[in-house]
N, C-alpha and C positions, 0 to 999 in steps of 0.2 A: 434663611435670614429671619421668615412671620413665624420660626417656633424662639426662636428667642428674643424677637422683639412682646413677641404676649405674651414672654413668660415676666419677661422684662418690668411689659408698661400697665401685665392687669390688673398689679398689687393696687394704684394710683385710680382704678374706678369702684373696690371694697369702697362701705363706708367708712374704713379709719383709715384708706390711701385717702381716698375725696376730701377728707374730714384736713388730715396734713400739706394738700395741696390749694384749700382753703385757709388757710394758719398761715401758709408762709409769703399767701396774696395779701395778705390782710398785714400782715411782719413788710411787704415793701414796701403798700401805701399807705405803710405808717412813717416808714425810715424819708417817704417821700412828702409827707405834711400831710394828705389824703383819712385825714382823720375817721370822721362821717366812713368813708370806702371802708374804709379798715377794720371799723367797728363790727361793718354789716357784712363782713367778712368773715371775721371772729365767732360770730353767731350762728353763720349761717352753719361752719364748722361744728360747733357744741350742739346747735337742732341734726344733724343729718350722724351726732355719732349717741343721742342721744334717743332715736326713730327705730337706730338702727339698731339698740339694743331696747327696743320696749319689744318685753315678748309677744304683747298681740301683735301688733305691726310684724312681728318676725312668723309668725305664724300665717300669716298671711298671705307677705311673701314665697315662703317656702308652701306652703298650702297655692298657691297657684299652679306651682309644677305641682307637684306628688297625684293632682288631683284625676290630673289630664290620664293617666292611664292605674287604673288603681289593680285592687290585688286579686289575688288566688287561690282557693287551697292549691296546694300540689298537685292532689290527686284529679282537680278538673283538668290541668292543663293537659295539651291536647300529644299524640309521644311525634318526638322528632329524630333526627341523627345524632344531634351533639345539642348537646345546652352549651350555649356563650357566655362566660362569665369575665366581667370588666378590669380592673384593672384598675387602681390604684383604694389596694386598702391597707398594704403591708410598707414595713419600714425594713430594711435590710441592713443582713446582720455586725456594725458598724461596729467599735466597742464604743461603750462597754458593755451593751449587748454581742450578745453568743449569738443566740438562734434569729429563725426570723422572726417581728412583734410583728404585732398588728395596729392596728390602726383603727377611725370610730366606721369604718363603709366597711371595715369585713365579714356583716352581712349578709358581700352577696358573695363569695364565697358559701357560710354558709345555708344559702337560696337554693345554690348552685347544687350541693353534693344531698339538699333536701327533695330535690327535683331530679336528680340520678337517684339515689336511692326510692323510688315510691314508680322510676321504673317509667321513666318521662323519656330517656335518650340514657346509650348505652356509652357515652364517653361524654368528658367536660372539657371544655377547649375552653386555654389557659391564654386572653392576651390581654398583652401588658410590657412595655419596653423600659429601657432608664433611660435619663434623663444622667449622664454620670457628673458634669457641674453641679448640676441640683442633689441631686440626693446620696454623694458621695461615690455610692456603686456601681463596679459595671454591671452588677447583677442586675438581668432582669426579672421584670415583676412577676411574666407568664411563670421563672424559675425556681421564684419564691414562693407565690401560691401552688406550684408543685409539690413544694418542700412538705410546707402546709397540710395539703391533698392529701398527701404520702400520711406523715403525723397520723392522720382523721380515717386509715383505713383505705381508702382509692388505690387501686392496682395502679401501676404505670402503666401496662398495655388501653386503662379506663382513658387516659389523659392525653391532648393532644396541644402542645404550644407556640402560640403565637410572641412573639417577645421582639423583632421590631417598634412596632408601635407605642407613638411620642406624645400623642393625644388620641379624641376619640374618634377625629375622623383618621386618624392610620388606625384605630383596632374595627374601623369599617373597611378599608377597600387590603389592610393584608388581611380579615380574615378574610372576604369572598375570596382572595387566590386559595388559599386553603384551602378554603371547603371547597373549590372548583378542583382543587389537585383533587380532595380526595374524595370524588363525586358524592358528595352531602351536601342534600338540597337541602330541606326544613330546620329552624334551628330554631332552640329557646334563646332571646337573651336576657340576660339577667343585668344588672345594674342597679343603683341605687335610684327611686322612684322621681328624687327633684332632679337626676342625670339622662332618666330614661325620655323625656322630648328629644332634648340634641342625639342622645344615641340610636335611638330609633328613628330620625328625620335621615341620620345618615348612615346608615346602616339602611335603608330603602331606596341611597342615591344611590348606593355600591350595590346595586338590584341582592342584596339578600334577603331572602323569603323567611323571617321571625316570625318568635309570637311574644310581645314584650313580658316579663318577669318581674317584674316589677319589687322594688325590698329597702327596704332603711329606710322606712319612713319613720319621721321627722316627729310627723304633728297628728296630735291625738287631742281628737274633743276633753276639752277641759273648765268644768267651772271659775264663774268669774274670782275674783279676789284684787281686793288691793295687791298685794303683791306683784301682782299682771302689771301694776304700770308702775312700778320700778325700776331700773333700766338694770340688763341681768346678761354678765355673760354669755351666757350657753343663747341667749336672743341673739344676742350679736355675733356667734359666728353663725347660729341660722340665715342670719338675713344675707351673712358675706359669701356664704355659700347658695341663696340665691341670683343675689345681686351676680358671680358668679356667671352661672347659668346665662340670665338672661343674659349680659353680657355674650359667653359662648354664643350662643344663638343667634345677634346682632350681627356676629363678627362672619363668621359660618355661612351665615346669609348673601352677607356682604360678597363673600369668597366664595357664593360659587356652588357650595358643601353641601346645603342641604334643598 
């Protein structure tokens, strides 16, 4: 039930969802004749969208997450028993797609492959299940990642699949069990930089000995220009991703998962 509610209600916290809620409140207030309140709610919704779509505000939000775990060259990571790559990077092969396709977080698998080829660990552990009523597919993400890894030259014997998890907390719990079953101790944990604070907290709670290996950094220094004052769709996407992580941290802490 928690999983279903979290997927259903989470979009209402994101900038567009929050703005839509404010506009719905504005419509209700207008219908009840409370014009001043309706105007304030309408303007508040517009302000949320404008702020969230501002490139500088988006970089500030995302940067506050990404800066917690800095990157390092792959050669500088310690040796480990496995490289854990978290899912959230693929699209299932549903028509008109013929093969597994990738989204903007595919750097997770690429970074895992770089660590593997640098000899940091002898195997990749791919973590991710599926929620069929959302994805439309019963093919777990770990299996999708395995297909892509095979296309990129990874041998089957180098792969371990954790195919049950449906969120970050389950990534940690089921991965910890798999590591214990295989007698694997230390791992390199690969996920997007913005996601690493939450992932690191739940993996630590699950008792996994890991070294963070963040990737998929979105925020990079940019010179100021007037264009960065204008609303931007990419900035809105960045703000939404940051709000998702902060909301996840709050909910996970309330649930005792951190």
